[in-house]
N, CA and C of each residue as an Amber inpcrd file, in Angstrom:
protein
   324
   0.7950000  -1.1010000  -0.1580000   0.0520000  -0.1030000   0.0750000
   0.9580000   1.4780000   0.0560000   0.2480000   2.3900000  -0.0270000
   0.9990000   3.7300000  -0.5770000   1.6090000   4.1960000   1.4120000
   2.3410000   4.8600000   1.2800000   2.2000000   5.6090000   2.6210000
   2.0540000   7.4140000   2.4580000   1.2030000   7.1230000   3.3140000
   0.4590000   8.4380000   3.2720000   0.4570000   9.3670000   4.6030000
   1.0330000  10.3620000   4.2770000   2.0510000  11.3600000   5.5390000
   0.5940000  11.9090000   5.7620000   0.1970000  12.2760000   7.2400000
  -0.5520000  13.5620000   7.7210000  -0.4570000  13.1380000   9.4540000
  -1.7420000  13.7330000   9.7880000  -2.2680000  13.5440000  11.4610000
  -3.6230000  12.4860000  11.7690000  -2.6260000  11.4550000  12.0930000
  -4.0070000  10.2890000  12.2440000  -4.9630000   9.9120000  11.0400000
  -3.4350000   9.5300000  10.6160000  -4.5480000   8.9320000   8.8940000
  -4.9740000   7.2570000   8.7640000  -5.6330000   7.2190000   8.5260000
  -6.3360000   5.4760000   8.6880000  -6.0370000   5.2050000   7.3120000
  -6.6440000   3.9760000   7.2130000  -6.2510000   3.1710000   6.2500000
  -6.6730000   3.2930000   4.8690000  -7.4020000   4.1220000   4.9860000
  -8.1510000   4.6550000   3.8340000  -8.1650000   5.8110000   3.5860000
  -7.0240000   6.4820000   4.1490000  -6.2810000   8.2170000   3.8780000
  -7.3040000   9.3330000   4.4400000  -8.1850000   8.7800000   5.2760000
  -8.8370000  10.0340000   6.1340000  -7.9710000  10.4020000   7.0410000
  -8.0630000  11.5770000   7.8670000  -6.8730000  12.2410000   8.3130000
  -7.9250000  12.6810000   9.6770000  -7.1590000  13.8970000  10.3890000
  -8.1130000  14.6760000  11.3580000  -8.5710000  15.6350000  11.2280000
  -8.4030000  15.7360000   9.8300000  -8.9430000  17.2250000   9.3530000
 -10.4300000  16.9690000   8.2300000 -10.4790000  15.6720000   7.5540000
 -11.3670000  15.2610000   6.5760000 -11.2040000  13.6390000   6.8680000
 -12.6360000  13.3140000   7.7600000 -12.7700000  12.1920000   8.0380000
 -14.0080000  11.5030000   7.7520000 -15.1560000  11.6980000   6.8550000
 -16.0370000  11.0000000   6.6200000 -16.3060000  10.3680000   5.7290000
 -16.8840000   9.3240000   5.2790000 -17.0290000   7.9530000   4.8240000
 -16.3600000   8.2450000   3.1080000 -16.7180000   9.6950000   2.6170000
 -16.3080000  10.2340000   1.2130000 -15.0160000  10.7090000   1.5510000
 -14.3340000  10.7500000   2.2240000 -12.8340000  11.7120000   2.6040000
 -11.8040000  10.5820000   2.2180000 -11.9260000  10.0340000   1.2050000
 -10.7450000   9.0240000   0.7340000  -9.7590000   9.1840000  -0.5160000
  -9.5990000  10.5490000  -0.6760000  -8.1680000  10.7250000  -1.3340000
  -7.0770000  11.1710000  -1.2620000  -6.1470000  10.7350000  -1.3340000
  -4.6820000  11.6310000  -0.6450000  -4.3080000  11.8020000  -1.9680000
  -3.6810000  13.3280000  -1.9830000  -2.4490000  14.0270000  -3.3240000
  -1.2830000  13.9840000  -2.9900000  -0.5480000  13.3700000  -4.1020000
   0.4330000  13.7160000  -3.9730000   0.9920000  14.8210000  -4.5140000
   2.1910000  15.3710000  -3.8810000   1.7850000  16.6910000  -4.0470000
   3.1500000  17.4400000  -4.8420000   2.9790000  18.2510000  -5.9530000
   4.0400000  18.5250000  -6.8790000   5.2900000  18.7180000  -5.9970000
   5.2900000  19.8270000  -4.9000000   6.8470000  20.0400000  -4.5160000
   7.7860000  18.6010000  -4.1380000   7.2120000  17.5440000  -3.5250000
   8.0420000  17.0410000  -3.0650000   7.4210000  15.3690000  -3.4950000
   6.2500000  15.0680000  -4.0620000   6.3070000  13.9580000  -4.8270000
   6.1140000  12.8880000  -3.5410000   5.2120000  13.5890000  -2.2810000
   4.7610000  12.3310000  -1.5000000   3.4720000  13.0410000  -1.3960000
   2.7060000  11.6970000  -1.0670000   1.4380000  11.8680000  -0.6510000
   0.8260000  12.2680000   0.7670000   0.1090000  13.4610000   0.8950000
  -0.6510000  13.7020000   2.0370000  -2.2530000  13.2850000   1.9670000
  -2.6950000  13.2910000   3.1550000  -4.2660000  12.9340000   3.5580000
  -4.7770000  14.3660000   2.7640000  -3.9910000  15.6340000   3.2540000
  -4.9480000  17.0090000   2.7740000  -3.6570000  17.8610000   2.7030000
  -4.6840000  19.3320000   2.5740000  -3.4080000  20.7140000   2.8810000
  -3.1770000  20.7000000   3.5830000  -3.7620000  20.7100000   4.8390000
  -3.4430000  20.9670000   6.1760000  -2.5550000  19.9010000   6.4950000
  -2.5110000  18.6610000   6.3750000  -1.5410000  17.7610000   6.7980000
  -0.1460000  18.0120000   6.1530000  -0.0920000  18.8290000   4.9460000
   1.4940000  18.8500000   4.0680000   2.0040000  20.5270000   4.9660000
   0.6460000  21.3230000   6.0080000   1.6800000  22.5090000   6.0380000
   1.9310000  21.6540000   7.0890000   1.8130000  21.1670000   8.2020000
   1.6310000  20.5570000   9.4710000   3.1790000  19.7080000   9.5380000
   3.1940000  18.6360000   8.6060000   4.1670000  18.0050000   8.6040000
   5.5060000  18.1800000   7.4110000   5.2050000  18.9640000   6.3130000
   6.2380000  18.9490000   5.3970000   7.4980000  19.3940000   5.4900000
   7.3730000  20.6650000   6.3220000   8.3590000  21.2490000   6.3620000
   9.0940000  22.1740000   5.2290000   7.9830000  22.5180000   4.1470000
   8.3030000  23.8950000   3.2030000   7.1660000  23.5440000   2.5730000
   6.9540000  24.7060000   1.6980000   5.8440000  25.5910000   1.0950000
   5.6040000  24.1030000   0.0220000   4.1250000  24.4890000  -0.0740000
   3.5590000  23.5720000  -1.4860000   3.7510000  24.1780000  -2.6690000
   3.5190000  23.7610000  -3.3670000   3.7840000  24.1860000  -5.0030000
   2.6320000  23.5520000  -5.7410000   1.4490000  24.0950000  -6.6310000
   0.7600000  23.1890000  -7.4770000   1.0800000  22.5000000  -8.2080000
   0.2150000  21.9870000  -8.8830000   0.5560000  20.7650000  -9.9470000
   0.2180000  22.1090000 -11.3520000   1.3700000  22.3820000 -12.2680000
   0.9100000  23.0610000 -13.5970000  -0.1870000  22.0620000 -14.6980000
  -0.9820000  22.6660000 -15.3040000  -2.1630000  22.2520000 -16.1230000
  -1.4370000  20.9190000 -16.9310000   0.2490000  21.4480000 -17.3240000
   0.4490000  20.3050000 -18.7090000   0.9070000  19.5400000 -17.7520000
   1.0030000  19.3750000 -16.2870000   1.1440000  18.1470000 -15.8050000
   0.4890000  17.2360000 -14.9360000  -1.4940000  18.2510000 -15.5530000
  -2.3710000  17.1880000 -15.0280000  -2.7350000  15.9720000 -15.5740000
  -1.8510000  15.4740000 -16.3380000  -1.9840000  13.7900000 -16.9950000
  -0.9000000  12.8000000 -15.9280000  -0.2270000  13.4820000 -14.6370000
   0.7490000  12.6500000 -13.9870000  -0.3920000  12.1380000 -13.0340000
  -0.5900000  10.3070000 -12.4620000  -1.2470000  10.2510000 -11.3630000
  -0.7980000  10.4110000  -9.8740000  -1.5260000  11.6170000  -9.7550000
  -1.2380000  11.9470000  -8.0660000  -2.3940000  12.1920000  -7.6680000
  -3.2070000  11.3810000  -8.0030000  -4.5460000  11.0980000  -6.7690000
  -5.0590000   9.9560000  -6.1450000  -4.9850000   9.7080000  -4.9710000
  -4.8070000   8.1150000  -4.8940000  -5.8260000   8.1800000  -4.3290000
  -6.8870000   6.6070000  -4.6740000  -8.2180000   6.1550000  -3.8050000
  -7.7820000   5.7080000  -2.6440000  -8.3110000   5.7470000  -1.1090000
  -8.1340000   5.3420000   0.1280000  -8.7190000   3.9420000  -0.0010000
  -9.7440000   3.8660000  -1.0580000 -10.4610000   2.6940000  -0.5690000
  -9.8970000   1.3260000  -1.2460000  -9.3310000   1.5970000  -2.3560000
  -8.6000000   0.6510000  -3.2170000  -7.5730000   0.9680000  -3.8610000
  -6.7800000   2.0100000  -3.2920000  -5.6400000   2.0380000  -3.8970000
  -5.0250000   2.3270000  -5.1240000  -6.1860000   2.4730000  -5.8230000
  -5.6540000   3.0660000  -7.6180000  -5.5490000   4.5660000  -7.2870000
  -4.2670000   4.6310000  -8.3380000  -3.5990000   5.9110000  -7.9460000
  -4.3110000   6.7330000 -10.1000000  -5.0490000   7.4960000  -9.9090000
  -5.6150000   8.2820000 -10.8170000  -4.7940000   9.2920000 -11.6140000
  -4.6630000   9.7210000 -12.5160000  -4.5320000  11.5230000 -12.9130000
  -5.0600000  12.8340000 -12.6000000  -4.5850000  13.6200000 -12.5800000
  -4.8810000  14.7430000 -11.8150000  -6.8510000  14.5880000 -12.3110000
  -6.1070000  14.9300000 -14.1070000  -7.4790000  14.9860000 -15.2210000
  -8.7940000  14.1020000 -15.0750000  -8.2480000  12.7750000 -14.4310000
  -9.0890000  11.7480000 -14.2460000 -10.1170000  11.9610000 -13.4980000
  -9.2840000  12.3980000 -11.9160000  -9.9680000  12.5600000 -10.4240000
 -10.8080000  13.8160000 -11.1740000 -10.3090000  15.3510000 -11.6080000
 -11.2300000  16.1480000 -11.7150000 -12.3190000  16.0650000 -12.8330000
 -12.3290000  15.0420000 -13.4920000 -13.3650000  14.6780000 -14.6870000
 -14.5930000  13.4810000 -13.7710000 -14.6400000  12.9400000 -12.5680000
 -15.0340000  11.9760000 -11.7800000 -15.7790000  12.2560000 -10.6030000
 -16.7710000  11.7290000  -9.8820000 -17.1750000  11.8300000  -8.4580000
 -16.7880000  10.4830000  -7.7940000 -16.0090000   9.6270000  -8.3600000
 -15.9630000   8.6160000  -7.9070000 -14.6590000   7.9200000  -8.4290000
 -14.0290000   6.6850000  -7.9730000 -13.3200000   6.3890000  -8.5010000
 -13.1120000   5.2490000  -9.4280000 -12.4230000   5.3410000 -10.5860000
 -12.3640000   4.4530000 -11.9500000 -12.1220000   3.0340000 -11.9090000
 -11.6400000   2.7880000 -10.5560000 -11.0630000   0.9680000  -9.7560000
 -12.3630000   0.8250000  -9.5140000 -12.7000000   1.1650000  -8.1410000
 -13.7930000   0.6110000  -7.1940000 -15.0540000   1.3600000  -7.4020000
 -14.9320000   2.7430000  -7.9500000 -16.9000000   3.0090000  -8.0580000
 -17.2090000   3.8130000  -6.3660000 -16.2210000   3.8310000  -5.5060000
 -16.3780000   4.4860000  -4.3860000 -16.4050000   5.9040000  -4.4870000
 -17.5060000   6.4840000  -3.5900000 -17.7060000   8.1470000  -4.3650000
 -16.8530000   8.6390000  -3.3020000 -16.6880000   9.8330000  -4.1810000
 -15.5650000  10.8840000  -3.6370000 -16.0250000  11.9480000  -2.9090000
 -15.7860000  12.5670000  -1.9910000 -16.3630000  14.2440000  -1.5130000
 -16.0650000  15.0550000  -2.9420000 -17.4940000  15.0770000  -3.3080000
 -17.4100000  16.1960000  -4.2470000 -16.8470000  17.5830000  -3.9850000
 -17.2700000  18.1050000  -2.3190000 -16.6740000  19.1790000  -1.9660000
 -15.0140000  19.4070000  -2.3890000 -14.2560000  18.3390000  -2.2420000
 -13.0980000  18.5140000  -2.4470000 -12.7150000  19.4420000  -3.6150000
 -13.8060000  19.6780000  -4.9200000 -13.4360000  20.5000000  -5.8070000
 -13.2890000  21.7810000  -5.4730000 -13.7470000  22.4010000  -4.2450000
 -13.6270000  23.7560000  -3.5630000 -12.0280000  24.0000000  -3.2050000
 -10.6390000  22.7470000  -2.7120000 -10.0510000  23.4290000  -2.7300000
  -8.9240000  22.7150000  -4.0790000  -9.2820000  22.7670000  -5.3360000
  -8.5100000  22.6460000  -6.2480000  -7.2860000  23.5210000  -6.1520000
  -7.7820000  24.9330000  -5.8890000  -6.9650000  25.7400000  -6.7270000
  -5.5180000  25.5470000  -5.4910000  -5.8550000  24.8150000  -4.2350000
  -4.3240000  24.6750000  -3.1380000  -3.6450000  23.7850000  -4.4090000
  -3.9430000  22.6260000  -4.5440000  -3.5550000  21.9090000  -5.2070000
  -3.1420000  22.0260000  -6.8260000  -3.9440000  22.4020000  -7.5290000
  -3.7630000  22.4390000  -8.6770000  -3.9170000  23.6950000  -9.8340000
  -2.6690000  24.3220000 -10.3950000  -2.6680000  25.7770000 -10.8960000
  -4.1100000  25.4350000 -12.0470000  -4.6350000  26.4300000 -11.4820000
  -6.1930000  26.5790000 -12.1430000  -5.9870000  27.2850000 -13.3340000
  -5.3210000  28.5220000 -13.2850000  -4.9970000  29.6270000 -14.2360000
  -3.8300000  29.5440000 -15.1800000  -3.2610000  28.7340000 -15.3220000
  -1.9680000  27.9020000 -16.1320000  -2.8590000  27.7690000 -17.4490000
  -2.4520000  27.9500000 -18.8410000  -2.5010000  27.7970000 -19.9940000
  -2.1310000  26.1820000 -20.2820000  -2.9690000  25.3550000 -21.0530000
  -2.4310000  24.0400000 -21.3770000  -1.1760000  23.8800000 -21.9820000
């Protein structure tokens, strides 16, 4: 299984900050290539400032389904509300945090 960093991370990548049944994704941060349960976990544990994934790299596998361990591309994740492999539903409100992880202003 993947090593997901964070505070009180469970087997399905939930953390102390986000822990509902549908909070089951972890993101690989562009700056360090490490999976964290959420932005706040990165802030608390990484020891460096985050950087966002540029649009031209949205084909990278950087989103982890905590239910089955499938790694999807950023673009694949942004185009679905559930895992492409196991169909477990994701928290759709996570899209509000896209600008924290992904450069929403860069040109393709």
